[in-house]
N, C-alpha and C positions, 0 to 999 in steps of 0.2 A: 541414481537420478541422471537423466541425460542432460548434457550441457551443449546446446547448439550456439552457433555464432553467426551474426550478420552485423557488421560494424558500420556505424556512421560517426561523424564527429568533426571537430575542428583541428586542422593541422597548424602547427607553429614551426617556423624556421628561425634559427638564431645564428649569428656569427659566434665564433669561438674565441674566448680570451686565451692568453698564454697558459693559464692554469686549467684550461679545458672547460671552464664554466660558460654557459650560453650568455651572450649579450646581444643587444639590439634585436630582441625577439619580436616577431610580428607574424601575423597570419597572412598567407598568400591569397586568402579568399577561399572560394569553394573548390575543393579537390574532389574530382569525380571518381578517381581511382587511386589507390595506394597499395602497391604490391611489393612484398619482401620475398626474395628468392634466395635460398641457401644452396650451396653446392660444395661437394667434396671431390677432389681428385684422388683416386686410390690406385694402389698397386695390388694386383691380384696374383697370388702364387698358386700354381697348379701342381698337385702331387704327381709323381711319375712311377708309382710302385704298383698300383692296383689294376692298371689298364683302363681306368675310368677318366683319367686326367681331371679329377675333381678339384674344385677350388677348396683349398684348406687354410687360406690366409688372405685377409684384406687389410692392407696397410694404408692408412690415411696419410697422403703425402701433402695435400694442401686443403685449406678451408677458405671459402670465399662467400660473399653475399652481395647481392645487388638490390637496389631499390628503384622502383618506377612509380611516378605519380603524374596524374593529368590535372593540370591547373587551368581553370577556366577564366581567370580574371587578368586582363592585360594592363596591369599597373606598371609603373616605371621600375619598381623594385623587381617584379617578376621578369620583365624584359631584360633588365641588367643581369640577373642571375642566369637566364637562359642563353644570353648572347655573350657571356664573359665580358660584360661592358660596365661602364659607368653611366649614371644619369646626372645630367647637369641642367639646371633651370636658369635661363638667362633673365636679364632685368628689363629688356626692351630698350629702345632708344630712337634716334633719328639718323637719317642718311640724306646727304645733299649731293646732287648731281652725280649719281651713280650711272656710268655708261651702260646702255642696254641696247641690244640688237646689232652691235658691231658697226662696221663702216657701211655695209649695204644690207640692211634688214630685208628679209623676204616676207612678203605679205602672206599672212596665214600661219607662218611658223610661230612656235611658242618659245618665248624667251623668259629666263628666270631671273628674278631679283635675288640679291644676296640673302634676303630674309623673307620668311613667310609672315602671316598675320599682319598685313599691311593696312595702314589707314592714311588719310590725308595725302593720297598719291597725286603728284603733279609730274607730268612728262613734258619736257621742252626740247626743241631742236637746238642746233649749234649755230644758228645764224647770228650775225652781228647784233641784231635785235631779236632775241629768241622768241619763237612762237610757242605758246602753250597748246599742246595737242588736245583735241576735243574727245573726251571719253564717249564711246559708242559710235563715233563717226570716223575718227582716225585711228583709234586703238580700242581694244577691250582689255579688261584686267580682272584676274581672279585674285582678289585681295587676301583670301585665306591662305592660298598656296604661294602667293608672291609671284605671279606669272602674267606676262603681257603678250598680246598678239596685235600686230599692226594691221590695219584695215586699208588705209589710204594715206600715203605720205607724199602725195603730189605737191610740188612746190616747197617742200621742207628740206632742211639740211641735216644730214647725219654727221656724227653720231648723235643719238638721242640720250637725254639724261633724265633720270628719275630721282625725285626727292620725295621722301615719305617718312612716316613714323612706323615702327614695328613693335609688336607687343611681346609679352613674356611667353616663351614656349619651353618645353622640356625636351632635351635631346639625349638619346641613348646610343652609345658607341658599340662597336662590335670588336671582340678580341682585343680589348684594352686592359683586361685584368687576368691574373693567373687563375689556375684551377681553384674554384671556390669550395670551401669546406663549410658545412652547416651542421648544427645540432637540430635534429628533427624530433618533434613531440606531437603525439596525437592524444587529445583529450576526447575520448570516444564513448559511445553508447552501444551496447549490444542489444539491438532491436529484437533479437530472437530470445532474449531473456529479460523481458519487461524493462528494457532500457537500463539494465545494470551498467555501471560505469567501468570503463577499462582505460588504463593509461599505458601508452607505448612510447618508449624513448629510444632513439638511436643516437648514440653519442657523437659519431663522427661520419658524416656522409660527404664524399667527394663527388660533386656533380659533373657529368659530362655536358658539353655544350649541346644546344638544341639540335637534334638530328634533322628535323623537318619542320618547316614553318609554312603552313598553308595560307599564304598571304591573301589570295583570292579563293573563296570557297563558298559553296552553298550551305554548308553546315556551320554550326557554332564552333568557332575556333578554340583550340586548347593548346597549352604547352605540355607536351609529353616529354617529361624529363626523366633521365636515367642517371644512376650514380652507383658508386661502390661503397660498401660499408667497410670502414677501416677500424682497426684496433686503436683504442684510445689509451695511450700509455699514462695519462693523468689519472686514470681510474685504477685503484689497487686490484691486482689479479685476484679473482675470487672463483673458486672451483664451482660455485653454484651460479653466480650471476655473470661472471666474465667481464670483458672489457669492450663489448660491442653495443650492448643495449639491454633493455629489459621490458617485459610485459607485466603489468600489475593489474590483477583483477580486484577492483575495489568493491564491487557488489552493489 
């Protein structure tokens, strides 16, 4: 009986506890591609007696494996994994009299507030009796990004000061975390065999940082992550199943 394969399924990633067990397991969302590549480095010996210089021995010197996956969902967890970063969610707050525009603001230049997601914005000058600038006449504001452009400051006294409230946002850093290791699990279906179920587990994957991030693109963006499959010393060495992972045909 022929057994063909075409897999789909849900991928799960988990951090690893000290004993090797997966913890904080979650799905990164839709994974468009998941590729496992195995490689061996070998030494070849050539005989020198027959005149054929034939290979008579192949000695495996090293074994390695890499994993590549394309993640389509831009969650804070996926971004943090791809960027070797943390994700932090602020609580929001208020700012009073934040200087904006410097001592001589240029009409039409864009100036940035310390926070995005701004509301109740009020901009005043520094006169003895401060003047409140008129939105739309003397300045414009992009409250989502926290940016100001001055239109007409005739008769006003710099520096200008902004008071506002700001909302909760999530921030993700870059290169703030060491190399991340994850337990990877695919709970899959073999669509070439009437959706028979298959389980794939890779015990220890060390992910590389994101090689390329198409920030502006005409296509649907994806995280194309690569990593190396490492031996998991917490698993007992087994001549059949080994210490790297397993594929289980459930049926």
